[in-house]
C-alpha positions in Angstrom: -25.7 -38.1 7.0 -26.4 -34.5 6.0 -23.5 -32.8 4.3 -22.4 -29.5 5.9 -20.1 -26.9 4.5 -18.5 -26.8 8.0 -19.6 -29.5 10.5 -19.0 -27.9 13.9 -21.5 -30.2 15.6 -19.7 -33.4 14.7 -16.3 -31.7 15.5 -17.6 -30.8 18.9 -19.0 -34.2 19.9 -15.7 -36.2 20.4 -14.4 -33.4 22.7 -17.7 -32.5 24.3 -16.7 -33.3 27.9 -13.4 -31.4 27.5 -15.1 -28.4 26.0 -18.0 -28.5 28.5 -15.5 -28.7 31.4 -13.5 -25.8 30.0 -16.5 -23.6 29.8 -17.7 -24.6 33.3 -14.2 -23.9 34.7 -14.5 -20.3 33.5 -18.0 -19.9 34.9 -16.9 -21.3 38.3 -14.0 -18.8 38.3 -16.2 -15.9 37.2 -13.1 -14.4 35.5 -14.9 -13.7 32.3 -12.6 -11.0 30.9 -8.8 -11.2 30.7 -9.0 -14.3 33.0 -6.4 -17.0 33.4 -7.6 -18.9 30.4 -6.8 -15.9 28.1 -3.3 -15.7 29.5 -2.7 -19.4 29.2 -4.0 -19.5 25.6 -1.8 -16.6 24.4 1.2 -18.4 25.9 0.3 -21.7 24.3 -0.4 -20.2 20.9 2.9 -18.2 21.0 4.7 -21.5 21.7 2.9 -23.2 18.9 3.7 -20.4 16.4 7.2 -19.9 17.6 6.6 -16.2 18.1 7.4 -13.9 21.0 4.1 -12.2 21.5 0.4 -13.1 20.9 -2.1 -10.4 21.7 -5.7 -11.8 21.8 -8.6 -9.5 20.7 -12.3 -9.7 20.0 -12.2 -10.7 16.3 -10.1 -10.9 13.2 -11.3 -7.6 11.8 -10.3 -5.8 15.0 -6.9 -7.5 14.8 -6.3 -5.9 11.4 -7.5 -2.5 12.6 -5.3 -2.7 15.7 -2.3 -3.7 13.7 -2.7 -0.6 11.5 -3.3 1.6 14.5 -0.1 0.4 16.0 2.1 1.6 13.1 1.6 5.4 13.6 0.1 5.9 10.1 -1.4 9.2 9.0 -4.6 9.8 6.9 -3.9 9.3 3.2 -1.0 6.8 3.8 -1.4 4.0 1.3 -2.0 0.4 2.2 -1.6 -2.3 -0.6 -3.5 -5.5 -0.5 -5.1 -8.0 -2.9 -8.4 -7.4 -4.7 -9.5 -11.1 -4.2 -10.3 -11.3 -0.5 -12.9 -10.7 2.1 -13.9 -7.1 2.8 -12.5 -7.1 6.3 -9.0 -6.8 4.9 -9.8 -3.4 3.4 -12.7 -2.0 5.5 -10.3 -1.2 8.4 -8.1 0.7 6.0 -11.0 3.0 5.1 -12.1 3.3 8.7 -8.7 4.7 9.6 -8.8 7.2 6.7 -6.0 5.4 5.0 -6.0 4.8 1.2 -6.5 1.3 0.0 -4.6 0.3 -3.1 -5.8 -3.0 -4.6 -3.7 -5.2 -6.9 -4.5 -8.4 -8.8 -3.6 -11.9 -7.6 -1.5 -14.8 -8.8 -3.7 -17.1 -10.9 -2.3 -20.2 -9.2 -2.2 -19.3 -5.5 -4.9 -16.6 -5.5 -2.6 -14.6 -3.3 -1.2 -11.1 -4.1 0.8 -10.9 -7.3 4.3 -9.7 -6.3 5.1 -8.3 -9.7 2.0 -6.1 -9.7 2.7 -5.3 -6.0 6.0 -3.8 -7.0 4.3 -1.6 -9.6 1.7 -0.3 -7.1 4.3 1.1 -4.7 4.5 4.9 -4.4 6.2 7.3 -1.9 3.0 7.2 0.1 3.0 3.4 0.5 3.4 2.5 4.1 1.9 -1.0 4.5 1.5 -4.2 2.5 -1.2 -6.7 3.7 -0.7 -10.0 2.1 -3.7 -12.3 2.5 -2.9 -16.0 3.0 -6.0 -17.1 1.0 -7.8 -20.4 1.4 -5.1 -22.0 3.5 -1.6 -21.4 2.1 0.9 -18.5 2.3 1.5 -15.7 -0.1 5.0 -15.4 -1.5 6.3 -14.0 1.8 10.0 -14.2 0.9 9.6 -11.9 -2.1 7.1 -9.7 -0.2 9.6 -9.2 2.6 12.4 -8.3 0.2 10.1 -5.7 -1.5 9.0 -4.3 1.9 12.5 -4.0 3.2 13.8 -2.3 0.1 11.1 0.3 0.3 10.9 0.7 4.1 7.3 -0.6 4.2 5.5 -2.5 7.0 4.0 -5.9 6.4 0.8 -7.1 8.2 -0.1 -10.7 7.4 -3.8 -11.5 7.2 -3.6 -15.1 8.4 -7.4 -15.6 9.1 -7.5 -18.5 6.6 -4.1 -20.1 7.1 -3.3 -20.4 10.8 -1.0 -23.4 11.2 0.5 -23.2 7.7 4.2 -23.3 7.4 6.3 -21.2 5.0 9.7 -22.4 3.8 12.4 -19.9 2.7 15.0 -20.5 0.0 17.6 -21.2 2.7 15.4 -24.0 4.2 14.3 -21.9 7.2 10.7 -22.3 8.1 8.2 -20.0 9.9 4.5 -20.3 10.6 2.0 -18.1 8.7 1.6 -14.8 10.5 5.0 -14.7 12.1 7.0 -13.4 9.1 5.9 -9.8 8.7 6.0 -7.0 11.3 2.6 -8.1 12.6 0.4 -11.1 11.9 -3.4 -11.2 12.5 -6.0 -14.0 12.6 -9.6 -14.7 13.3 -11.1 -17.4 15.5 -14.5 -17.2 13.9 -16.2 -20.6 14.4 -15.7 -21.9 10.8 -11.9 -21.1 10.8 -9.4 -24.0 11.1 -8.9 -22.9 14.7 -12.3 -21.6 15.7 -14.0 -20.7 18.9 -17.8 -20.7 19.6 -18.3 -17.0 19.0 -16.0 -14.2 17.8 -12.3 -14.0 18.6 -9.0 -12.9 17.1 -5.4 -12.3 17.8 -2.2 -10.5 16.7 1.3 -12.0 16.5 4.6 -10.2 16.5 8.3 -10.6 17.4 8.7 -6.9 18.0 8.6 -6.0 21.7 7.6 -2.4 21.1 4.8 -3.2 18.7 3.5 -5.9 21.1 3.3 -3.3 23.9 1.4 -0.9 21.7 -1.0 -3.5 20.5 -1.7 -4.7 24.1 -2.4 -1.1 25.0 -4.7 -0.5 22.0 -6.9 -3.6 22.6 -7.7 -2.3 26.1 -8.7 1.4 25.6 -5.1 2.6 25.1 -4.2 1.7 28.6 -0.9 0.4 29.8 -1.7 1.0 33.5 -5.3 1.1 34.5 -6.9 4.5 34.0 -3.8 5.9 32.4 -4.3 6.3 28.7 -1.2 6.5 26.6 -3.0 6.5 23.2 -6.4 6.2 21.7 -7.5 2.6 21.8 -10.5 0.3 21.4 -12.3 -2.2 23.5 -11.4 -5.5 21.9 -10.8 -8.4 24.2 -11.0 -12.2 23.8 -13.3 -13.4 26.5 -12.2 -16.2 28.8 -14.8 -18.7 27.7 -13.6 -18.4 24.1 -10.0 -18.7 25.2 -10.8 -21.9 27.2 -12.5 -23.4 24.1 -9.5 -22.5 21.9 -7.1 -24.1 24.5 -8.9 -27.4 24.0 -8.8 -27.1 20.2 -5.2 -25.7 19.7 -3.4 -29.1 20.3 -5.7 -30.6 17.6 -4.8 -27.9 15.0 -2.2 -30.0 13.1 -4.6 -33.0 13.2 -7.3 -30.9 11.7 -4.9 -29.8 8.9 -4.1 -33.4 8.2 -7.8 -34.3 8.0 -8.4 -31.4 5.7 -5.5 -32.4 3.5 -6.8 -36.0 3.3 -10.2 -34.7 2.1 -8.5 -32.4 -0.4 -6.4 -35.3 -1.8 -9.6 -37.2 -2.4 -11.1 -34.3 -4.3 -7.8 -33.9 -6.2 -7.8 -37.5 -7.4 -11.6 -37.3 -8.3 -11.1 -34.2 -10.4 -7.6 -34.9 -11.8 -7.0 -33.8 -15.3 -10.6 -32.9 -15.9 -10.8 -30.4 -18.8 -13.4 -28.2 -17.1 -11.8 -28.1 -13.6 -8.6 -26.7 -12.1 -7.8 -28.2 -8.7 -6.1 -26.1 -6.0 -2.4 -25.3 -6.7 0.0 -26.3 -4.0 3.0 -23.9 -3.6 6.2 -25.8 -2.7 7.2 -23.0 -0.4 4.0 -23.2 1.7 2.1 -26.0 3.3 -1.6 -25.9 2.7 -4.2 -26.2 5.6 -7.2 -26.0 3.3 -9.5 -23.6 5.0 -11.4 -23.9 1.7 -11.2 -26.3 -1.2 -11.7 -24.1 -4.2 -12.0 -25.3 -7.7 -11.8 -23.1 -10.8 -14.4 -24.0 -13.4 -13.2 -23.7 -17.0 -16.0 -22.4 -19.3 -18.7 -23.1 -16.8 -20.8 -20.7 -14.7 -20.0 -21.0 -11.0 -23.4 -19.8 -9.9 -25.1 -22.5 -11.9 -22.9 -25.1 -10.4 -23.6 -23.8 -6.9 -27.4 -24.0 -7.5 -27.3 -27.5 -9.0 -25.1 -28.8 -6.2 -27.4 -27.4 -3.6 -30.3 -29.1 -5.3 -28.4 -32.4 -4.8 -27.9 -31.6 -1.1 -24.3 -30.5 -1.5 -23.4 -27.1 0.1 -21.3 -24.9 -2.2 -20.0 -21.4 -1.6 -18.5 -18.8 -4.0 -15.5 -17.0 -2.4 -15.7 -14.3 -3.7 -18.4 -13.4 -6.2 -17.7 -9.7 -6.6 -14.2 -8.1 -6.9 -13.4 -5.5 -4.2 -12.4 -2.9 -6.9 -15.9 -2.9 -8.2 -17.6 -2.5 -4.8 -19.1 0.9 -4.2 -17.2 1.3 -0.9 -13.8 0.7 -2.3 -13.9 1.8 -6.0 -11.6 4.6 -6.9 -10.9 6.5 -10.1 -7.4 5.0 -10.3 -8.6 1.5 -10.5 -8.8 0.2 -14.1 -10.5 -3.0 -15.1 -7.6 -4.2 -17.2 -5.5 -4.2 -14.0 -7.6 -7.0 -12.4 -7.8 -9.6 -15.1 -7.2 -12.6 -12.8 -9.6 -11.4 -10.1 -12.3 -10.7 -12.5 -12.0 -14.2 -14.0 -11.8 -15.9 -10.7 -15.0 -14.3 -9.4 -16.9 -15.8 -12.3 -15.4 -19.2 -12.1 -14.4 -20.3 -8.5 -16.6 -22.4 -6.3 -15.7 -24.1 -3.0 -16.8 -27.5 -1.8 -17.4 -28.7 1.7 -14.2 -28.8 3.6 -13.9 -29.8 7.3 -12.4 -32.3 9.6 -15.4 -34.6 9.8 -15.9 -35.4 6.1 -16.4 -39.2 5.5 -15.3 -41.0 2.4 -18.9 -41.7 1.6 -19.7 -38.0 1.7 -16.6 -37.1 -0.3 -17.6 -39.7 -2.9 -21.1 -38.3 -3.1 -19.9 -34.7 -3.5 -17.3 -35.6 -6.1 -19.8 -37.6 -8.2 -22.4 -34.8 -7.9 -19.8 -32.3 -9.3 -18.8 -34.5 -12.1 -22.4 -35.3 -13.1 -23.2 -31.6 -13.3 -20.3 -30.5 -15.4 -20.0 -33.5 -17.8 
């Protein structure tokens, strides 16, 4: 069987009739925008997450932009996020004429380094965007303390960690995306909870922020043709919502399957001098959006090429630090401030990770990696 980085076809087949019926149900209803499926999905997702409000939107990037728009920020206000992430996290900051401030990441979790976060705060800092990278949460307890002490908003980028659970020191637990002022996610097809097109959502327990976000996603309207604020056109269509309703009850099962595959990889690569397996933070469950290894003294691009020659897909997330990208580079950014990110970009590589991986495939992938690096 051909190995896929993400095997959406074989994920679809066991629920084909349910998915097909859901799509047909929307077509029969002709309620393609803001239909009943969207309303039901947001209620079901809110119940799963244990959050008061879910506001669906067109994609994960829009979710981040809408969250920032809802906070009443002014041009030049500073937004702190991690250097080691996908560009969507920072491009919305630039689009809104805010100032992005990048900081380095923790070498174990790859999430924002809270000590460096503290040092980056200025009187102009208004927002922190922690990115829950590769499937586990950033250090949210510490981040929330820092934010509250400095009167800063927190927007969680949960595109890669929906379904992950964070445990506080007092034993209390919350789902990723429900801890900060606003959480955002993407339903891009390859995500742990993915639709068959683009989709996204925002989460919040704040009634006022929820009302503002709902208005922004629909042209700034609260009442039809009455515009309270400048908004955007960003709606999750009913077909995608219907598909997500089928997949949402399977989300924890998907996470268990991904963890099983990750455990196979962990054992195969355990204690190898040239490989560092993913760190598991005790305060966060891991839903393994990606299984990312750190190569020690080996070139990740060479590994990627050699694996692909053996029929094993391999991705490098992320090959270029954001602070070196032309769109986001600023004079204040110094190379010595991004030691971890710079090292990771040269050494990380991600192996196939999805719910349909067989033991035979996992064995072939692991053996291929070991043959290349030994």
